[in-house]
TORTOR-832595 format. One record per residue (C-alpha): residue number from 1; residue in one letter; x, y, z. Coordinates in Angstrom, 3 decimals. Last residue first. Layout:
N
   seq   type          u          v          w
   NUM      A          X          Y          Z
...
% end
This chain:
665
   seq   type          u          v          w
   665      L    -12.416    -37.589     28.001
   664      R    -11.381    -40.186     30.564
   663      K    -13.393    -40.050     33.747
   662      E    -11.170    -40.202     36.811
   661      G     -9.704    -36.772     36.088
   660      N    -11.073    -35.200     39.230
   659      V    -13.349    -32.865     37.246
   658      I    -14.792    -35.705     35.173
   657      S    -15.303    -37.990     38.202
   656      D    -16.909    -35.111     40.074
   655      R    -19.284    -34.456     37.201
   654      L    -20.359    -38.101     37.104
   653      E    -21.094    -38.065     40.859
   652      Q    -22.939    -34.752     40.602
   651      T    -25.106    -36.210     37.867
   650      L    -24.875    -35.248     34.204
   649      P    -27.763    -37.066     32.548
   648      V    -26.632    -39.269     29.649
   647      F    -26.207    -38.221     26.000
   646      K    -25.680    -41.083     23.578
   645      R    -23.110    -43.010     21.558
   644      G    -20.037    -41.111     22.641
   643      E    -20.807    -40.731     26.329
   642      N    -21.891    -37.128     25.765
   641      F    -22.755    -35.640     29.152
   640      Y    -26.096    -34.029     29.939
   639      L    -27.398    -31.039     31.900
   638      P    -31.082    -30.305     32.559
   637      D    -31.943    -26.608     33.088
   636      E    -33.324    -25.294     36.400
   635      A    -30.316    -25.551     38.720
   634      V    -27.468    -24.543     36.476
   633      K    -25.143    -22.762     38.897
   632      T    -24.860    -25.609     41.433
   631      L    -24.708    -28.152     38.621
   630      D    -21.571    -26.537     37.177
   629      F    -21.396    -27.482     33.495
   628      G    -20.361    -24.003     32.349
   627      D    -22.286    -21.259     34.152
   626      N    -20.088    -18.526     32.657
   625      Q    -20.853    -19.821     29.176
   624      V    -24.597    -19.490     29.641
   623      D    -25.056    -15.718     29.974
   622      N    -21.701    -15.025     28.320
   621      K    -22.964    -16.495     25.087
   620      K    -25.377    -13.701     24.299
   619      M    -27.419    -14.827     21.307
   618      K    -27.229    -12.737     18.162
   617      F    -30.654    -11.641     16.961
   616      T    -29.555     -8.240     15.671
   615      G    -30.962     -6.417     18.689
   614      T    -29.006     -8.730     20.970
   613      L    -30.676    -11.857     22.242
   612      S    -31.041    -13.336     25.716
   611      V    -31.539    -17.109     25.603
   610      P    -35.135    -18.300     25.343
   609      T    -36.519    -20.379     28.217
   608      K    -36.302    -24.145     28.707
   607      V    -32.579    -24.434     28.056
   606      V    -31.266    -27.956     27.526
   605      R    -27.588    -27.925     28.414
   604      L    -25.322    -30.411     26.687
   603      F    -21.715    -31.319     27.446
   602      L    -19.130    -33.213     25.431
   601      P    -19.781    -31.222     22.253
   600      R    -18.568    -32.982     19.084
   599      A    -15.787    -30.980     17.399
   598      Y    -12.906    -33.349     18.323
   597      A    -14.804    -36.381     17.011
   596      P    -15.531    -34.905     13.581
   595      L    -19.067    -33.609     13.062
   594      S    -21.950    -34.669     10.786
   593      K    -22.571    -38.306     11.641
   592      N    -21.713    -38.290     15.337
   591      I    -23.677    -35.081     15.827
   590      G    -26.701    -36.495     14.005
   589      A    -26.691    -39.693     16.051
   588      S    -26.443    -37.756     19.311
   587      L    -29.232    -35.363     18.342
   586      K    -31.477    -38.203     17.163
   585      D    -30.969    -39.969     20.486
   584      L    -31.535    -36.740     22.413
   583      D    -34.857    -35.956     20.710
   582      L    -35.790    -32.408     21.765
   581      D    -39.583    -32.125     22.035
   580      S    -39.825    -30.074     25.225
   579      T    -41.650    -27.191     23.464
   578      E    -39.351    -24.462     24.813
   577      D    -36.204    -26.342     23.832
   576      V    -33.346    -23.849     23.512
   575      I    -30.123    -25.792     23.006
   574      A    -26.947    -25.016     24.971
   573      V    -23.879    -26.751     23.568
   572      M    -20.569    -27.521     25.238
   571      G    -17.195    -28.278     23.696
   570      A    -14.207    -29.056     25.896
   569      K    -11.489    -26.458     26.298
   568      G     -7.729    -26.759     25.903
   567      E     -5.578    -29.205     27.870
   566      T     -7.141    -31.226     30.658
   565      N     -6.449    -31.339     34.400
   564      P     -9.542    -29.287     35.257
   563      V    -12.162    -28.937     32.481
   562      E    -12.545    -25.495     30.931
   561      V    -15.596    -24.813     28.816
   560      G    -15.732    -24.009     25.093
   559      Y    -18.843    -22.627     23.448
   558      V    -21.746    -23.658     21.238
   557      L    -25.094    -21.887     21.352
   556      C    -28.370    -23.191     19.995
   555      D    -31.688    -21.808     18.779
   554      K    -33.857    -24.494     17.193
   553      L    -33.423    -24.985     13.451
   552      K    -34.954    -28.476     13.331
   551      V    -32.627    -30.038     15.922
   550      I    -30.195    -31.548     13.391
   549      N    -30.000    -28.364     11.310
   548      S    -29.169    -26.308     14.400
   547      I    -26.492    -28.853     15.332
   546      A    -24.599    -28.334     12.073
   545      A    -24.873    -24.530     12.133
   544      E    -23.811    -24.369     15.775
   543      V    -20.775    -26.573     15.051
   542      E    -19.697    -24.284     12.208
   541      S    -20.246    -21.159     14.325
   540      T    -18.298    -22.618     17.241
   539      S    -15.220    -23.273     15.119
   538      V    -13.081    -25.899     16.857
   537      N     -9.298    -25.713     16.508
   536      E     -7.671    -29.116     16.910
   535      G     -5.099    -30.464     19.374
   534      K     -7.705    -32.526     21.203
   533      W     -9.681    -29.341     21.854
   532      R     -8.926    -25.715     20.958
   531      F    -11.481    -22.944     21.028
   530      T    -12.867    -20.534     18.435
   529      D    -15.266    -18.054     20.004
   528      G    -12.851    -15.243     20.865
   527      T    -11.417    -15.147     17.358
   526      R    -14.919    -15.019     15.891
   525      D    -15.577    -17.812     13.463
   524      K    -15.262    -19.226      9.952
   523      F    -16.529    -16.626      7.486
   522      Y    -15.706    -17.418      3.867
   521      F    -13.702    -15.268      1.442
   520      F    -13.616    -15.707     -2.340
   519      N    -10.151    -14.956     -3.717
   518      H    -10.381    -17.524     -6.520
   517      E     -8.012    -19.948     -4.769
   516      D    -10.097    -19.904     -1.587
   515      R     -9.808    -17.527      1.349
   514      I    -10.749    -18.495      4.915
   513      L    -12.025    -16.178      7.630
   512      V    -11.406    -15.616     11.345
   511      D    -13.017    -12.494     12.740
   510      G    -11.709    -10.006     15.302
   509      S    -11.652     -7.339     12.589
   508      N     -8.237     -6.051     13.657
   507      F     -7.673     -2.798     11.760
   506      V     -4.134     -2.521     10.441
   505      K     -1.164     -0.280     11.156
   504      D      2.197      0.381      9.490
   503      G      5.293      1.569     11.372
   502      K      7.677     -1.205     10.368
   501      S      6.364     -3.218      7.459
   500      F      3.792     -5.981      6.985
   499      V      2.224     -5.828     10.462
   498      D      4.129     -3.309     12.540
   497      K      1.030     -2.287     14.516
   496      I     -2.284     -4.023     15.236
   495      I     -5.237     -1.742     15.991
   494      K     -8.537     -2.860     17.551
   493      K     -7.275     -2.516     21.135
   492      E     -6.297      1.098     20.459
   491      S     -9.885      1.995     19.618
   490      A    -11.189      0.602     22.923
   489      S     -8.746      2.813     24.827
   488      K    -10.023      5.835     22.891
   487      E    -13.596      5.390     24.127
   486      V    -15.714      7.092     21.465
   485      Y    -14.676      4.326     19.106
   484      G    -12.490      4.147     16.032
   483      S    -12.612      6.254     12.881
   482      F    -10.662      3.744     10.812
   481      S    -10.072      5.070      7.316
   480      N    -10.116      3.296      3.968
   479      E    -12.601      5.429      1.988
   478      T    -11.415      8.758      3.343
   477      T     -7.721      8.154      2.738
   476      K     -5.559      8.235      5.842
   475      R     -4.637      4.580      5.580
   474      I     -5.302      1.715      7.943
   473      K     -4.561     -1.666      6.403
   472      G     -7.470     -4.058      6.751
   471      V     -7.263     -7.259      8.769
   470      L     -9.042    -10.615      8.644
   469      L     -7.564    -13.117     11.090
   468      G     -6.645    -16.410      9.475
   467      P     -7.848    -19.804      8.367
   466      E     -5.618    -21.433      5.678
   465      G     -7.323    -22.439      2.442
   464      V     -5.059    -20.254      0.291
   463      K     -2.026    -19.182      2.293
   462      C     -2.173    -16.853      5.263
   461      K     -0.020    -13.751      5.459
   460      I      2.626    -13.697      8.197
   459      C      3.070    -10.755     10.553
   458      L      6.365     -8.948     11.013
   457      N      8.950     -9.730     13.692
   456      N     11.684    -10.148     11.043
   455      E     11.878    -13.845     11.932
   454      G      8.150    -14.253     11.531
   453      R      5.240    -13.113     13.680
   452      I      2.113    -14.975     14.763
   451      P     -0.634    -12.478     15.544
   450      E     -2.258    -12.790     18.991
   449      N     -5.523    -14.700     19.361
   448      T     -4.043    -16.189     22.578
   447      D     -5.077    -19.818     22.089
   446      P     -5.534    -19.935     18.305
   445      D     -2.225    -18.074     17.713
   444      V     -2.821    -15.874     14.694
   443      R     -1.877    -16.048     11.014
   442      I     -2.839    -13.128      8.819
   441      L     -5.682    -12.686      6.351
   440      T     -5.949     -9.824      3.840
   439      V     -7.378     -6.401      3.042
   438      P     -5.122     -3.920      1.247
   437      Y     -7.578     -2.540     -1.344
   436      F     -5.480     -0.798     -4.013
   435      P     -2.738     -3.424     -4.227
   434      E     -5.366     -6.227     -4.053
   433      G     -7.495     -4.913     -6.911
   432      I     -5.862     -6.928     -9.686
   431      F     -6.727    -10.137     -7.869
   430      P    -10.292     -8.951     -7.336
   429      I    -11.436     -9.206     -3.698
   428      F    -14.333    -11.475     -2.825
   427      G    -17.342    -11.548     -0.554
   426      V    -19.123    -13.374      2.242
   425      A    -18.960    -16.708      0.416
   424      G    -21.320    -19.463      1.583
   423      V    -22.857    -20.284     -1.792
   422      K    -21.446    -18.160     -4.620
   421      N    -24.521    -16.208     -5.734
   420      T    -22.217    -13.822     -7.659
   419      T    -22.877    -10.652     -5.650
   418      N    -20.524    -11.467     -2.783
   417      M    -19.595     -8.298     -0.902
   416      M    -16.551     -6.922      0.908
   415      N    -15.593     -4.801      3.903
   414      A    -12.255     -4.573      5.694
   413      N    -12.311     -0.987      6.955
   412      G    -14.089     -1.638     10.239
   411      E    -16.116      0.529     12.634
   410      T    -19.558     -0.624     11.554
   409      A    -18.248     -4.028     10.551
   408      G    -18.423     -5.720      7.190
   407      Y    -19.033     -8.884      5.231
   406      F    -21.610     -9.041      2.490
   405      E    -24.119    -11.460      1.015
   404      A    -25.870    -10.026     -2.036
   403      V    -28.184    -12.924     -2.913
   402      K    -29.861    -12.972     -6.332
   401      K    -32.827    -14.775     -7.835
   400      I    -34.642    -15.683     -4.634
   399      N    -37.586    -18.066     -5.038
   398      F    -38.473    -18.275     -1.332
   397      R    -38.181    -22.055     -0.972
   396      T    -35.233    -22.365     -3.345
   395      I    -33.284    -19.369     -1.996
   394      F    -33.634    -20.631      1.571
   393      D    -32.909    -24.311      0.955
   392      N    -29.819    -23.365     -1.062
   391      W    -28.366    -21.189      1.711
   390      I    -29.310    -23.401      4.687
   389      Q    -25.940    -25.036      5.437
   388      P    -24.073    -22.143      3.772
   387      R    -25.234    -19.861      6.579
   386      L    -26.744    -16.548      5.582
   385      G    -24.817    -14.247      7.935
   384      N    -24.928    -10.980      6.042
   383      G    -27.443     -8.895      4.174
   382      L    -29.042     -8.023      0.859
   381      I    -31.847     -9.935     -0.827
   380      L    -32.584     -9.323     -4.490
   379      R    -35.491     -9.978     -6.864
   378      V    -38.316     -9.509     -4.351
   377      Q    -41.632     -9.455     -6.201
   376      H    -43.636    -11.663     -3.794
   375      T    -45.658    -14.657     -4.988
   374      K    -43.114    -17.271     -3.886
   373      D    -43.277    -17.377     -0.090
   372      A    -46.414    -15.210     -0.066
   371      D    -48.636    -18.277     -0.455
   370      S    -47.489    -19.470      2.955
   369      P    -45.208    -22.165      4.392
   368      P    -44.971    -22.480      8.194
   367      S    -41.953    -20.748      9.840
   366      A    -38.645    -22.601     10.336
   365      L    -37.236    -21.268      7.073
   364      C    -38.129    -17.716      8.116
   363      Y    -36.426    -18.193     11.491
   362      R    -33.244    -19.453      9.810
   361      C    -33.226    -16.541      7.391
   360      M    -33.718    -14.091     10.248
   359      E    -30.725    -15.634     12.018
   358      G    -28.496    -14.771      9.104
   357      I    -29.326    -11.102      8.751
   356      Y    -31.733     -9.852      6.131
   355      Q    -32.637     -6.973      3.848
   354      A    -35.226     -7.150      1.088
   353      V    -35.240     -5.699     -2.436
   352      T    -38.198     -5.592     -4.837
   351      C    -40.898     -4.745     -2.307
   350      E    -44.508     -4.605     -3.461
   349      Y    -45.690     -3.335     -0.046
   348      K    -48.105     -6.228      0.538
   347      L    -45.877     -8.899     -1.021
   346      C    -42.802     -7.890      0.967
   345      D    -44.965     -7.640      4.094
   344      T    -46.300    -11.171      3.580
   343      W    -42.737    -12.317      2.968
   342      Y    -41.577    -11.182      6.403
   341      N    -44.872    -11.615      8.254
   340      S    -44.332    -15.089      9.745
   339      A    -40.689    -14.362     10.534
   338      S    -41.544    -11.113     12.317
   337      F    -38.903     -8.420     12.787
   336      K    -39.887     -5.431     14.879
   335      S    -40.410     -1.809     13.844
   334      R    -40.855     -2.578     10.143
   333      I    -39.569      0.046      7.730
   332      V    -40.397      0.025      4.009
   331      C    -37.902      2.082      2.003
   330      T    -38.497      3.882     -1.286
   329      S    -35.537      4.733     -3.522
   328      G    -33.762      8.057     -4.145
   327      G    -30.263      6.728     -3.487
   326      L    -28.774      8.971     -0.818
   325      L    -31.540      9.491      1.744
   324      V    -33.811      6.762      0.384
   323      S    -31.478      3.801     -0.146
   322      S    -29.694      5.381      2.804
   321      V    -32.478      3.992      4.993
   320      G    -31.325      0.403      4.565
   319      L    -27.527      0.700      4.357
   318      I    -27.256      3.146      7.268
   317      G    -29.864      2.368      9.926
   316      G    -30.735     -1.122      8.700
   315      A    -27.284     -2.645      8.237
   314      T    -25.468     -0.124     10.441
   313      H    -27.364     -0.677     13.671
   312      Y    -29.781      1.608     15.541
   311      L    -32.295      1.210     12.708
   310      P    -33.151     -2.336     13.730
   309      L    -33.630     -4.661     10.746
   308      P    -37.098     -5.226      9.269
   307      T    -35.874     -3.446      6.140
   306      Y    -37.778     -3.791      2.869
   305      V    -36.404     -1.805     -0.080
   304      V    -38.675     -0.621     -2.893
   303      D    -36.560     -0.240     -6.013
   302      Y    -36.945      2.445     -8.682
   301      E    -34.024      4.487     -7.352
   300      T    -31.754      1.546     -8.105
   299      I    -30.122     -1.211     -6.051
   298      G    -27.452     -3.199     -7.922
   297      A    -25.580     -4.916     -5.084
   296      I    -22.352     -3.123     -6.054
   295      H    -24.089      0.214     -6.501
   294      K    -26.155      0.245     -3.311
   293      A    -23.546     -1.411     -1.071
   292      G    -20.884      1.076     -2.135
   291      M    -23.273      3.989     -1.772
   290      A    -24.043      3.027      1.813
   289      M    -20.457      2.459      2.933
   288      Y    -19.014      5.458      1.100
   287      I    -21.740      7.747      2.451
   286      A    -21.509      6.421      6.016
   285      R    -17.737      6.870      6.094
   284      S    -17.982     10.341      4.579
   283      Q    -20.478     11.598      7.150
   282      T    -18.535     10.121     10.064
   281      M    -19.612      7.083     12.056
   280      I    -17.829      6.714     15.405
   279      A    -18.237      3.344     17.108
   278      A    -19.832      3.263     20.575
   277      K    -18.862      0.089     22.435
   276      P    -21.465     -2.295     23.872
   275      M    -20.621     -3.956     27.215
   274      G    -19.021     -7.388     27.377
   273      T    -19.551    -10.214     24.901
   272      T    -22.529    -10.272     22.537
   271      G    -22.537     -6.489     22.941
   270      S    -23.974     -5.590     19.525
   269      T    -21.436     -2.873     18.763
   268      Y    -22.864      0.609     19.105
   267      I    -23.369      3.213     16.397
   266      Y    -22.387      6.790     17.228
   265      L    -23.588      9.047     14.448
   264      M    -22.623     12.114     12.395
   263      Q    -18.966     12.956     13.054
   262      D    -18.070     15.631     10.538
   261      K    -15.294     14.853      8.028
   260      S    -17.605     15.064      5.015
   259      S    -18.418     18.677      5.835
   258      G    -21.197     20.749      7.391
   257      E    -21.003     24.539      7.210
   256      S    -23.529     24.638      4.359
   255      I    -26.066     22.816      6.526
   254      D    -25.726     25.339      9.333
   253      K    -26.187     28.264      6.954
   252      V    -29.207     26.728      5.251
   251      P    -31.206     25.872      8.376
   250      A    -33.949     24.376      6.166
   249      S    -37.458     25.767      6.434
   248      K    -40.082     23.792      8.342
   247      S    -40.360     26.440     11.055
   246      I    -41.441     25.337     14.540
   245      E    -45.021     25.901     15.694
   244      K    -46.015     22.267     16.222
   243      L    -42.541     21.033     17.195
   242      E    -42.894     21.476     20.957
   241      Y    -46.110     19.478     21.148
   240      D    -44.532     16.498     19.385
   239      L    -41.423     16.729     21.574
   238      N    -43.318     16.180     24.813
   237      I    -40.747     17.306     27.394
   236      A    -39.591     15.168     30.323
   235      K    -39.487     16.918     33.682
   234      S    -41.602     14.254     35.385
   233      I    -39.212     11.432     34.470
   232      S    -38.774     10.318     38.078
   231      T    -42.530      9.812     38.250
   230      N    -45.300     11.779     39.945
   229      I    -45.684     14.304     37.135
   228      L    -45.764     11.698     34.376
   227      S    -49.355     12.555     33.404
   226      S    -48.118     16.132     33.006
   225      T    -46.381     14.793     29.892
   224      D    -49.636     15.368     27.997
   223      D    -50.645     12.171     26.267
   222      I    -49.954     11.316     22.616
   221      Y    -46.321     10.346     23.185
   220      N    -44.793      9.889     19.703
   219      K    -41.488     11.420     20.847
   218      I    -40.424     12.028     24.448
   217      Y    -37.651     14.498     25.304
   216      V    -35.265     14.228     28.264
   215      N    -32.812     17.016     29.127
   214      T    -34.728     19.169     31.587
   213      N    -32.260     18.585     34.419
   212      T    -32.386     15.744     36.921
   211      F    -31.697     13.176     34.203
   210      L    -28.341     14.467     32.991
   209      H    -27.037     15.296     36.468
   208      N    -28.040     11.842     37.692
   207      L    -26.275     10.288     34.723
   206      K    -22.978     12.001     35.509
   205      D    -23.299     11.347     39.227
   204      D    -23.710      7.589     38.735
   203      T    -25.861      6.037     41.431
   202      T    -28.414      4.683     38.990
   201      T    -31.509      2.882     40.259
   200      N    -34.447      5.243     39.808
   199      I    -33.146      6.886     36.631
   198      V    -32.366      3.501     35.083
   197      E    -35.851      2.182     35.876
   196      V    -37.429      5.374     34.520
   195      L    -35.506      4.854     31.269
   194      A    -36.909      1.348     30.861
   193      N    -40.428      2.515     31.700
   192      I    -40.363      5.313     29.130
   191      Q    -38.939      3.255     26.257
   190      E    -42.224      2.471     24.486
   189      K    -43.112      6.185     24.356
   188      G    -40.012      6.882     22.302
   187      I    -36.930      8.529     23.738
   186      I    -34.769     11.582     23.054
   185      V    -31.871     12.101     25.494
   184      V    -29.890     15.346     25.691
   183      S    -26.377     16.267     26.916
   182      C    -24.719     13.129     25.589
   181      N    -21.327     11.820     26.718
   180      S    -21.984      8.678     24.634
   179      V    -20.294      6.572     27.307
   178      K    -23.090      7.382     29.787
   177      I    -26.043      6.505     27.559
   176      S    -24.571      3.117     26.645
   175      H    -23.629      2.329     30.253
   174      A    -27.085      3.165     31.598
   173      L    -28.681      0.941     28.964
   172      T    -26.329     -1.921     29.802
   171      D    -26.967     -1.467     33.534
   170      A    -30.786     -1.603     33.328
   169      R    -32.342     -2.257     29.916
   168      L    -31.392     -2.369     26.268
   167      N    -33.933     -3.361     23.630
   166      N    -34.063      0.114     22.040
   165      N    -30.352     -0.110     21.159
   164      I    -29.106      3.464     21.543
   163      L    -28.174      5.419     18.408
   162      A    -25.845      8.187     19.592
   161      V    -26.572     11.305     17.519
   160      I    -23.902     13.914     16.761
   159      V    -25.091     17.516     16.335
   158      G    -23.745     19.377     13.295
   157      I    -26.828     21.528     12.687
   156      K    -28.019     19.404      9.757
   155      S    -26.944     16.267     11.640
   154      L    -29.747     16.957     14.127
   153      G    -32.303     16.823     11.320
   152      L    -30.958     13.551      9.907
   151      W    -30.868     12.042     13.389
   150      I    -34.491     13.009     14.036
   149      C    -35.788     12.254     10.542
   148      V    -34.475      8.689     10.679
   147      Y    -36.279      7.965     13.951
   146      E    -39.389      9.733     12.686
   145      P    -39.572      7.139      9.889
   144      C    -39.899      4.305     12.449
   143      S    -37.648      1.909     14.382
   142      E    -38.355      2.050     18.123
   141      M    -36.645      4.777     20.122
   140      Y    -33.586      5.671     22.239
   139      L    -31.722      8.552     20.556
   138      A    -28.839      9.976     22.619
   137      V    -27.891     13.551     21.651
   136      I    -24.314     14.829     21.399
   135      D    -22.939     18.337     20.885
   134      G    -20.279     18.820     18.176
   133      R    -22.072     21.668     16.394
   132      K    -24.481     23.427     18.717
   131      L    -27.491     22.703     20.882
   130      G    -28.921     25.833     22.461
   129      Q    -32.615     24.999     22.661
   128      E    -33.213     27.144     19.567
   127      K    -30.821     24.876     17.661
   126      F    -32.866     21.982     18.982
   125      Y    -35.998     23.397     17.421
   124      N    -34.493     24.387     14.080
   123      A    -32.854     21.010     13.428
   122      I    -35.923     19.005     14.449
   121      Q    -38.132     21.248     12.322
   120      N    -35.783     20.756      9.370
   119      S    -36.028     16.973      9.837
   118      F    -39.808     17.323      9.634
   117      E    -39.586     19.401      6.459
   116      E    -37.178     17.075      4.619
   115      V    -39.038     13.913      5.588
   114      E    -42.304     15.517      4.474
   113      I    -40.777     16.609      1.155
   112      Y    -39.638     13.054      0.439
   111      R    -43.113     11.680      1.103
   110      W    -43.811      9.695      4.257
   109      T    -46.377      6.901      4.349
   108      S    -48.257      5.551      7.348
   107      G    -50.183      2.349      8.042
   106      E    -47.250      0.177      9.160
   105      H    -44.239      2.168      8.028
   104      K    -43.639      3.312      4.474
   103      F    -40.793      5.686      3.762
   102      A    -39.701      7.913      0.867
   101      I    -42.855      8.041     -1.241
   100      K    -42.338     10.465     -4.144
    99      N    -43.849     13.890     -3.667
    98      P    -40.619     15.908     -3.615
    97      H    -39.088     14.161     -6.667
    96      K    -35.898     15.845     -7.906
    95      E    -35.838     18.644     -5.332
    94      V    -36.127     16.093     -2.529
    93      N    -33.336     14.007     -4.062
    92      R    -31.046     17.046     -4.210
    91      K    -31.868     17.874     -0.559
    90      F    -30.881     14.309      0.368
    89      I    -27.375     14.958     -0.936
    88      K    -26.958     18.149      1.098
    87      A    -28.351     16.686      4.327
    86      Y    -26.339     13.467      4.008
    85      T    -23.070     15.351      3.655
    84      D    -20.521     15.987      0.883
    83      C    -22.674     17.669     -1.737
    82      G    -20.495     20.685     -2.623
    81      L    -20.662     20.104     -6.370
    80      L    -17.081     18.827     -6.361
    79      N    -18.037     16.503     -3.507
    78      W    -20.991     15.145     -5.449
    77      I    -18.685     14.531     -8.427
    76      R    -16.289     12.596     -6.180
    75      I    -19.181     10.559     -4.811
    74      K    -20.285      9.700     -8.343
    73      I    -16.730      8.768     -9.341
    72      F    -16.483      6.288     -6.464
    71      Y    -19.975      4.957     -7.206
    70      T    -19.154      4.210    -10.819
    69      S    -15.608      3.006    -10.152
    68      Y    -16.888      0.438     -7.683
    67      D    -19.527     -0.800    -10.113
    66      K    -16.978     -1.104    -12.951
    65      I    -14.430     -2.772    -10.653
    64      L    -17.065     -5.237     -9.489
    63      I    -18.116     -6.084    -13.050
    62      A    -14.499     -6.527    -14.171
    61      D    -13.784     -8.795    -11.204
    60      R    -16.486    -11.296    -12.109
    59      P    -15.569    -11.326    -15.799
    58      L    -11.825    -11.625    -14.939
    57      T    -12.262    -14.443    -12.438
    56      Q    -11.247    -17.282    -14.770
    55      W     -8.424    -15.266    -16.354
    54      V     -6.979    -14.293    -12.976
    53      R     -7.292    -17.905    -11.839
    52      V     -5.420    -19.118    -14.937
    51      L     -2.702    -16.530    -14.387
    50      F     -2.302    -17.709    -10.791
    49      N     -2.079    -21.354    -11.824
    48      W      0.544    -20.520    -14.469
    47      Y      2.626    -18.364    -12.181
    46      N      5.985    -20.137    -12.033
    45      I      6.053    -21.895    -15.392
    44      I      4.034    -19.237    -17.230
    43      L      6.093    -16.406    -15.769
    42      W      9.378    -18.123    -16.627
    41      V      8.191    -18.864    -20.190
    40      A      7.149    -15.234    -20.628
    39      S     10.483    -14.049    -19.296
    38      L     12.349    -16.421    -21.630
    37      I     10.330    -15.190    -24.610
    36      T     10.900    -11.556    -23.699
    35      V     14.617    -12.102    -23.153
    34      V     14.895    -13.865    -26.535
    33      Y     13.046    -11.066    -28.321
    32      L     15.085     -8.390    -26.591
    31      I     18.295    -10.176    -27.575
    30      C     17.109    -10.559    -31.143
    29      Y     16.058     -6.918    -31.176
    28      K     19.520     -5.841    -30.163
    27      L     21.135     -8.264    -32.604
    26      S     18.931     -6.936    -35.389
    25      I     19.960     -3.394    -34.584
    24      L     23.632     -4.329    -34.445
    23      L     23.476     -6.343    -37.657
    22      V     21.489     -3.667    -39.448
    21      A     23.967     -1.032    -38.341
    20      V     26.937     -3.177    -39.367
    19      A     25.369     -3.869    -42.781
    18      T     24.524     -0.197    -43.298
    17      V     28.047      0.861    -42.414
    16      A     29.495     -1.718    -44.812
    15      T     27.115     -0.791    -47.628
    14      F     27.844      2.906    -47.229
    13      S     31.566      2.238    -47.247
    12      V     31.312     -0.006    -50.323
    11      F     29.207      2.590    -52.149
    10      S     31.537      5.421    -51.230
     9      V     34.584      3.402    -52.324
     8      S     32.923      2.583    -55.662
     7      H     31.826      6.168    -56.241
     6      Q     35.349      7.378    -55.631
     5      N     36.679      4.715    -57.979
     4      D     34.324      5.881    -60.674
     3      K     35.232      9.541    -60.067
     2      N     38.899      8.996    -60.535
     1      M     41.361      8.711    -57.706
% end
């Protein structure tokens, strides 16, 4: 073969190979192209609404993710620098601005250095008294800067502080002290009589041993404790006198031994039903909770935060004061909430951020208008429980630019926040964040409150718009842990097992919420408060909100009562009417207009004296629910029956006809 032919064959061969290669490569890419197009079409057809919602919420979610990432990274950096406890982080703030005002309270101010030195004295004194890491002290005082300094100081030597509700009395107080397993009790002067009553009446050996030894200290008691010599608290020690000669230097070694895993506080549930339970608050849990609220709500070190909330609860005692201890801000503490002074205080102290809980908002709205309503400098309010029925009225009257409504529980891991001013929402979860933050709603039986399980015996997630129990998956990571309660049996009751897969666990919040299509969550009711009537689930909180508006924001409680020979529970409302101006005709007309037939209370109790409140202004339903509509138990308060068009007095004859089934309900 000559050279020309050889070249021709080579050229043809090369061309053929190239053509086949191009064909194969093109075919491959054609197939990939077609598959990609078909996949995209399939996704659009099946997930179009979801993709639209993701796009619509992207700006909202991006801001939250940025804020979350910021505080998460900041905490990680602190940990790398060895700042993994409150004492270590606060020390950095003290070094940064020692003379800045940390706390304001009534007529006093506390600089950062003064908080540091007083808390050091507390640490050094009780270390000298023999307290060691892991010991427990019960703190029973009014809200004030010293309150914060005491638990901060004790945490420096690893002592756990049980924050006792300063409103508790008698058996509930005795129970709270006992379950803490404390070896020392520190009280304020205002709590002396309440503690004396417990000491004089208790028959519990454990408490008697605690009180008969020198284990009670009194703070802010200007008199010599010798004046108590003839009382059962005669051995109490005046803590102010004891601290006078104590060193203000930090117990450096003890502080350095502290870690993020240390138990720091016991914070009690409010006790609206049953006795309070002591939830365990670790250093890391408190830090994540407080820093999360600070960054997501947008609180800076230049803000002045107003907290009239009790410091024995998480909202005031962790979120509020941590604006100082962790965030470098200034915090104004008020010992007792006052609706008439709320905005006056904010104006006086030049507050820029104010804390609230729902009932406070209602009380403020019911108070007379004042010049301070709009002349204050508050740009942000932070809290939970602002009812959607009064949301717009509240922010309009008091000129609020931003509401940071949040949902959370001291012991829970299913927390969220609404920083978008979405009326009624307690928070939201980004769509793209769901895999990393496993908080969701599951179906429960409305009668038993037990989870409804599918064929595989696993729980069923709720659909959009479907009420369900809020749960948070329990993982071992620091930021998603469940520390539980001091009483282990109580901890087990809050855990649901085998939820979405065999062996997994979730925290049972006990709250029923609803999720909308944009992943905003709305509070509906407590699982124990919802009752069933006429085949429908009745949310007590929704009925309370409606009736409260009808009766000019008076206190009211809605609950279900059993009626013999009927299925479910009938609705009953107790309305506090101290001024005797309740208009029953207006009430009946308003109920008929605003509530569906099944949600209208059949029974009415007009309460002449205030209902017992918890420290966070939640009314105790058990006090009235146990009485029901029994005339022999409710002797002083008028009872009425809803005839449909009006409320009529509930006589014994009418009650008997209802109980015997003669009266059709």
